[in-house]
ZAGU-720425 format. One record per residue (C-alpha): chain; residue number from 1; z negated, y, x. Coordinates in steps of 0.1 Angstrom, whole numbers, padded with zeros to 4 digits. Layout:
// residues N
[node A,NUM,[Z,Y,X]]
...
***
This chain:
// residues 364
[node A,1,[-0945,1398,0492]]
[node A,2,[-0924,1430,0489]]
[node A,3,[-0955,1450,0482]]
[node A,4,[-0970,1439,0515]]
[node A,5,[-0940,1442,0538]]
[node A,6,[-0918,1469,0523]]
[node A,7,[-0887,1449,0532]]
[node A,8,[-0876,1414,0525]]
[node A,9,[-0845,1393,0521]]
[node A,10,[-0843,1359,0504]]
[node A,11,[-0817,1332,0500]]
[node A,12,[-0818,1298,0484]]
[node A,13,[-0793,1272,0495]]
[node A,14,[-0774,1244,0480]]
[node A,15,[-0789,1213,0496]]
[node A,16,[-0773,1195,0525]]
[node A,17,[-0775,1158,0532]]
[node A,18,[-0777,1155,0570]]
[node A,19,[-0807,1176,0580]]
[node A,20,[-0842,1164,0587]]
[node A,21,[-0854,1200,0578]]
[node A,22,[-0835,1202,0545]]
[node A,23,[-0854,1221,0519]]
[node A,24,[-0879,1235,0543]]
[node A,25,[-0890,1270,0535]]
[node A,26,[-0891,1294,0565]]
[node A,27,[-0896,1331,0572]]
[node A,28,[-0891,1356,0599]]
[node A,29,[-0919,1381,0601]]
[node A,30,[-0913,1412,0623]]
[node A,31,[-0941,1436,0631]]
[node A,32,[-0916,1465,0636]]
[node A,33,[-0893,1482,0611]]
[node A,34,[-0856,1471,0610]]
[node A,35,[-0833,1483,0638]]
[node A,36,[-0798,1474,0649]]
[node A,37,[-0809,1445,0671]]
[node A,38,[-0835,1431,0648]]
[node A,39,[-0812,1432,0618]]
[node A,40,[-0788,1412,0640]]
[node A,41,[-0818,1389,0648]]
[node A,42,[-0826,1384,0611]]
[node A,43,[-0790,1377,0602]]
[node A,44,[-0785,1351,0629]]
[node A,45,[-0818,1334,0620]]
[node A,46,[-0808,1334,0584]]
[node A,47,[-0774,1319,0591]]
[node A,48,[-0790,1292,0613]]
[node A,49,[-0816,1284,0587]]
[node A,50,[-0791,1281,0559]]
[node A,51,[-0768,1260,0581]]
[node A,52,[-0796,1235,0586]]
[node A,53,[-0804,1234,0549]]
[node A,54,[-0835,1255,0548]]
[node A,55,[-0846,1284,0526]]
[node A,56,[-0850,1317,0545]]
[node A,57,[-0868,1350,0539]]
[node A,58,[-0873,1379,0562]]
[node A,59,[-0900,1405,0563]]
[node A,60,[-0903,1438,0583]]
[node A,61,[-0937,1453,0586]]
[node A,62,[-0929,1489,0597]]
[node A,63,[-0950,1488,0628]]
[node A,64,[-0982,1479,0610]]
[node A,65,[-1003,1451,0625]]
[node A,66,[-1023,1448,0592]]
[node A,67,[-0990,1443,0573]]
[node A,68,[-0979,1417,0598]]
[node A,69,[-1011,1397,0595]]
[node A,70,[-1012,1401,0557]]
[node A,71,[-0976,1389,0554]]
[node A,72,[-0981,1359,0577]]
[node A,73,[-1013,1350,0558]]
[node A,74,[-0995,1352,0524]]
[node A,75,[-0965,1332,0536]]
[node A,76,[-0989,1304,0547]]
[node A,77,[-1007,1305,0514]]
[node A,78,[-0974,1303,0495]]
[node A,79,[-0965,1271,0512]]
[node A,80,[-0939,1281,0538]]
[node A,81,[-0932,1252,0562]]
[node A,82,[-0924,1273,0592]]
[node A,83,[-0928,1309,0605]]
[node A,84,[-0908,1327,0632]]
[node A,85,[-0931,1356,0642]]
[node A,86,[-0922,1386,0662]]
[node A,87,[-0942,1411,0681]]
[node A,88,[-0978,1402,0672]]
[node A,89,[-1004,1421,0692]]
[node A,90,[-1019,1404,0722]]
[node A,91,[-1053,1417,0712]]
[node A,92,[-1054,1397,0680]]
[node A,93,[-1025,1371,0678]]
[node A,94,[-1044,1343,0695]]
[node A,95,[-1075,1344,0674]]
[node A,96,[-1056,1352,0642]]
[node A,97,[-1030,1323,0646]]
[node A,98,[-1056,1298,0658]]
[node A,99,[-1077,1305,0626]]
[node A,100,[-1046,1304,0604]]
[node A,101,[-1035,1270,0618]]
[node A,102,[-1070,1256,0613]]
[node A,103,[-1066,1264,0576]]
[node A,104,[-1029,1253,0574]]
[node A,105,[-1026,1226,0600]]
[node A,106,[-0991,1215,0589]]
[node A,107,[-0976,1250,0593]]
[node A,108,[-0951,1253,0622]]
[node A,109,[-0950,1285,0642]]
[node A,110,[-0927,1300,0668]]
[node A,111,[-0934,1334,0683]]
[node A,112,[-0913,1361,0701]]
[node A,113,[-0927,1387,0724]]
[node A,114,[-0963,1377,0714]]
[node A,115,[-0988,1370,0741]]
[node A,116,[-1019,1350,0734]]
[node A,117,[-1051,1363,0750]]
[node A,118,[-1088,1356,0741]]
[node A,119,[-1115,1382,0737]]
[node A,120,[-1120,1384,0775]]
[node A,121,[-1083,1390,0781]]
[node A,122,[-1075,1355,0795]]
[node A,123,[-1041,1340,0787]]
[node A,124,[-1043,1311,0762]]
[node A,125,[-1020,1286,0745]]
[node A,126,[-1020,1273,0709]]
[node A,127,[-1011,1236,0707]]
[node A,128,[-0979,1231,0688]]
[node A,129,[-0968,1268,0689]]
[node A,130,[-0938,1277,0710]]
[node A,131,[-0937,1312,0725]]
[node A,132,[-0905,1328,0737]]
[node A,133,[-0896,1361,0753]]
[node A,134,[-0868,1380,0769]]
[node A,135,[-0867,1374,0807]]
[node A,136,[-0884,1407,0811]]
[node A,137,[-0887,1406,0849]]
[node A,138,[-0850,1399,0852]]
[node A,139,[-0842,1428,0829]]
[node A,140,[-0860,1451,0853]]
[node A,141,[-0844,1435,0884]]
[node A,142,[-0808,1437,0870]]
[node A,143,[-0811,1474,0867]]
[node A,144,[-0826,1480,0901]]
[node A,145,[-0800,1457,0917]]
[node A,146,[-0773,1479,0900]]
[node A,147,[-0789,1511,0913]]
[node A,148,[-0793,1497,0948]]
[node A,149,[-0761,1478,0952]]
[node A,150,[-0736,1496,0930]]
[node A,151,[-0747,1532,0925]]
[node A,152,[-0762,1536,0960]]
[node A,153,[-0749,1507,0981]]
[node A,154,[-0743,1531,1011]]
[node A,155,[-0780,1541,1011]]
[node A,156,[-0792,1505,1007]]
[node A,157,[-0769,1493,1035]]
[node A,158,[-0784,1521,1057]]
[node A,159,[-0819,1509,1049]]
[node A,160,[-0828,1541,1030]]
[node A,161,[-0849,1535,0999]]
[node A,162,[-0835,1548,0966]]
[node A,163,[-0857,1576,0952]]
[node A,164,[-0865,1567,0916]]
[node A,165,[-0881,1586,0887]]
[node A,166,[-0898,1558,0866]]
[node A,167,[-0901,1562,0829]]
[node A,168,[-0930,1539,0819]]
[node A,169,[-0952,1529,0791]]
[node A,170,[-0973,1550,0768]]
[node A,171,[-1008,1545,0755]]
[node A,172,[-0998,1519,0729]]
[node A,173,[-0973,1499,0751]]
[node A,174,[-0958,1466,0743]]
[node A,175,[-0971,1437,0764]]
[node A,176,[-0935,1429,0776]]
[node A,177,[-0936,1461,0796]]
[node A,178,[-0961,1446,0820]]
[node A,179,[-0937,1417,0825]]
[node A,180,[-0910,1442,0834]]
[node A,181,[-0933,1457,0860]]
[node A,182,[-0933,1423,0879]]
[node A,183,[-0895,1428,0885]]
[node A,184,[-0899,1464,0893]]
[node A,185,[-0926,1458,0919]]
[node A,186,[-0904,1434,0939]]
[node A,187,[-0880,1463,0947]]
[node A,188,[-0909,1486,0957]]
[node A,189,[-0924,1459,0979]]
[node A,190,[-0891,1452,0996]]
[node A,191,[-0887,1489,1004]]
[node A,192,[-0854,1491,0984]]
[node A,193,[-0868,1518,0961]]
[node A,194,[-0894,1546,0963]]
[node A,195,[-0910,1556,0931]]
[node A,196,[-0912,1594,0934]]
[node A,197,[-0930,1600,0900]]
[node A,198,[-0939,1580,0869]]
[node A,199,[-0938,1596,0835]]
[node A,200,[-0944,1582,0800]]
[node A,201,[-0949,1594,0764]]
[node A,202,[-0982,1610,0755]]
[node A,203,[-0978,1597,0719]]
[node A,204,[-0959,1565,0711]]
[node A,205,[-0956,1575,0675]]
[node A,206,[-0933,1603,0686]]
[node A,207,[-0922,1587,0718]]
[node A,208,[-0887,1601,0721]]
[node A,209,[-0895,1638,0719]]
[node A,210,[-0927,1632,0739]]
[node A,211,[-0905,1617,0767]]
[node A,212,[-0881,1646,0765]]
[node A,213,[-0909,1671,0770]]
[node A,214,[-0924,1651,0799]]
[node A,215,[-0890,1646,0815]]
[node A,216,[-0881,1682,0814]]
[node A,217,[-0913,1692,0831]]
[node A,218,[-0909,1664,0858]]
[node A,219,[-0872,1672,0865]]
[node A,220,[-0879,1709,0871]]
[node A,221,[-0901,1700,0901]]
[node A,222,[-0873,1685,0922]]
[node A,223,[-0844,1699,0941]]
[node A,224,[-0810,1683,0942]]
[node A,225,[-0811,1651,0962]]
[node A,226,[-0848,1646,0958]]
[node A,227,[-0842,1621,0929]]
[node A,228,[-0815,1595,0931]]
[node A,229,[-0819,1577,0898]]
[node A,230,[-0840,1573,0866]]
[node A,231,[-0852,1538,0856]]
[node A,232,[-0865,1534,0820]]
[node A,233,[-0886,1505,0808]]
[node A,234,[-0874,1509,0772]]
[node A,235,[-0843,1523,0756]]
[node A,236,[-0862,1545,0731]]
[node A,237,[-0878,1563,0761]]
[node A,238,[-0844,1564,0777]]
[node A,239,[-0830,1583,0747]]
[node A,240,[-0856,1610,0752]]
[node A,241,[-0849,1610,0789]]
[node A,242,[-0812,1613,0782]]
[node A,243,[-0818,1644,0761]]
[node A,244,[-0838,1661,0790]]
[node A,245,[-0811,1652,0815]]
[node A,246,[-0782,1665,0794]]
[node A,247,[-0800,1697,0782]]
[node A,248,[-0809,1705,0818]]
[node A,249,[-0774,1697,0831]]
[node A,250,[-0787,1671,0855]]
[node A,251,[-0763,1646,0870]]
[node A,252,[-0789,1620,0880]]
[node A,253,[-0778,1585,0869]]
[node A,254,[-0801,1567,0844]]
[node A,255,[-0805,1530,0835]]
[node A,256,[-0827,1514,0808]]
[node A,257,[-0840,1481,0794]]
[node A,258,[-0828,1470,0758]]
[node A,259,[-0798,1483,0739]]
[node A,260,[-0788,1496,0705]]
[node A,261,[-0757,1513,0690]]
[node A,262,[-0771,1548,0697]]
[node A,263,[-0775,1538,0734]]
[node A,264,[-0739,1526,0736]]
[node A,265,[-0726,1558,0720]]
[node A,266,[-0745,1579,0746]]
[node A,267,[-0733,1557,0775]]
[node A,268,[-0697,1561,0763]]
[node A,269,[-0698,1599,0761]]
[node A,270,[-0677,1618,0786]]
[node A,271,[-0697,1626,0818]]
[node A,272,[-0727,1606,0805]]
[node A,273,[-0755,1600,0830]]
[node A,274,[-0766,1568,0811]]
[node A,275,[-0750,1542,0834]]
[node A,276,[-0763,1508,0824]]
[node A,277,[-0786,1488,0800]]
[node A,278,[-0801,1454,0806]]
[node A,279,[-0804,1432,0776]]
[node A,280,[-0804,1398,0761]]
[node A,281,[-0776,1388,0737]]
[node A,282,[-0791,1398,0703]]
[node A,283,[-0764,1379,0685]]
[node A,284,[-0780,1347,0698]]
[node A,285,[-0818,1356,0698]]
[node A,286,[-0825,1349,0661]]
[node A,287,[-0805,1317,0662]]
[node A,288,[-0824,1306,0693]]
[node A,289,[-0857,1312,0676]]
[node A,290,[-0847,1294,0644]]
[node A,291,[-0833,1264,0663]]
[node A,292,[-0867,1261,0681]]
[node A,293,[-0885,1263,0647]]
[node A,294,[-0862,1237,0632]]
[node A,295,[-0870,1213,0662]]
[node A,296,[-0907,1219,0657]]
[node A,297,[-0903,1211,0620]]
[node A,298,[-0884,1179,0629]]
[node A,299,[-0911,1169,0654]]
[node A,300,[-0886,1170,0683]]
[node A,301,[-0905,1191,0708]]
[node A,302,[-0889,1173,0737]]
[node A,303,[-0856,1190,0728]]
[node A,304,[-0871,1225,0730]]
[node A,305,[-0857,1235,0764]]
[node A,306,[-0864,1267,0784]]
[node A,307,[-0831,1283,0792]]
[node A,308,[-0844,1295,0826]]
[node A,309,[-0857,1262,0839]]
[node A,310,[-0838,1236,0819]]
[node A,311,[-0871,1218,0811]]
[node A,312,[-0889,1211,0778]]
[node A,313,[-0918,1234,0772]]
[node A,314,[-0937,1258,0749]]
[node A,315,[-0930,1289,0770]]
[node A,316,[-0893,1299,0769]]
[node A,317,[-0874,1329,0783]]
[node A,318,[-0840,1342,0772]]
[node A,319,[-0815,1351,0800]]
[node A,320,[-0807,1388,0806]]
[node A,321,[-0774,1405,0812]]
[node A,322,[-0763,1439,0825]]
[node A,323,[-0741,1461,0803]]
[node A,324,[-0725,1490,0822]]
[node A,325,[-0709,1522,0812]]
[node A,326,[-0675,1509,0823]]
[node A,327,[-0678,1481,0797]]
[node A,328,[-0683,1504,0768]]
[node A,329,[-0664,1535,0778]]
[node A,330,[-0632,1527,0760]]
[node A,331,[-0650,1532,0726]]
[node A,332,[-0653,1510,0696]]
[node A,333,[-0680,1489,0711]]
[node A,334,[-0714,1482,0694]]
[node A,335,[-0742,1457,0696]]
[node A,336,[-0723,1433,0674]]
[node A,337,[-0691,1431,0695]]
[node A,338,[-0705,1435,0730]]
[node A,339,[-0693,1399,0737]]
[node A,340,[-0658,1413,0739]]
[node A,341,[-0665,1434,0770]]
[node A,342,[-0697,1420,0786]]
[node A,343,[-0681,1390,0803]]
[node A,344,[-0683,1352,0800]]
[node A,345,[-0719,1349,0810]]
[node A,346,[-0730,1371,0781]]
[node A,347,[-0713,1348,0757]]
[node A,348,[-0725,1315,0773]]
[node A,349,[-0744,1293,0748]]
[node A,350,[-0750,1263,0771]]
[node A,351,[-0788,1270,0770]]
[node A,352,[-0791,1270,0732]]
[node A,353,[-0816,1243,0722]]
[node A,354,[-0801,1215,0701]]
[node A,355,[-0802,1179,0689]]
[node A,356,[-0775,1157,0676]]
[node A,357,[-0781,1167,0639]]
[node A,358,[-0781,1204,0649]]
[node A,359,[-0748,1201,0667]]
[node A,360,[-0733,1182,0637]]
[node A,361,[-0744,1210,0613]]
[node A,362,[-0739,1241,0635]]
[node A,363,[-0717,1232,0664]]
[node A,364,[-0728,1241,0699]]
***
């Protein structure tokens, strides 16, 4: 398996006696390379799996769809009981996983940020497979609410739209970006913001420098006061935007979706224009996914509850939170200890799916 994925971690457990999933073999397969937040994801998934008596292994596929599919196929062939799959492509995930489950009907699967579409682009479901996502529309809305009601409340109260430079997707965008567009459009339609210009990377393989180049060219076109704020759909793009803003000595405030340690460091710099990030709690995301997979393995689908609706289902969304510059400006803050500054809501676990045996083994 190491030859396929380039990165794996494995742990065998001493057996427990109280878990219906004891001894089950599970894996986390991530299409991307490891990063701050996805290492946190893997670690929390591992801790959860082991706490429930399961064997756990993680694979990162370095951005290769072929590696992702090969790794998933090999895990199924090697007898894994459950797979937690992240960032499969919407152009192939539905057909690939449907065919896989026809060959391995007892395999349980949970997916993150993976849309299912057929060859005509129509949304599909796969029976028995739970899909979950960040609440992407909410991520976009939190940032725009911050721009309109905190950074520029006087203009909003006066009925003036906030003039926004939008940093948007490149040619090989993630499907979640379109979900973020739903939240963004609400503010446009309500007249709260005016999108002055939209830029994106010309090459997603070199997204950060590509954005810096595009941003420098865009910013040079505007006089002071013609742009109020910069909204970025993705923090990697925001990092390139931040470079252009700082190198050009612009004071236009910037906000972005997602978070990592480098983002926090830049937000905390003296005089930084990076004012806020919207994010889910990455300490919880891997645990959430593994709890859902454990409930599938136990056959307790009725206990798989969507945090946003409070109802059982196979389409789940994780709540989003705003992290502001003020929260991280004191220093010493990173993605692992954001809970110490991000408020009680950020640390709320009341939406975590559970069952009596999970509570007994893991707590809340």
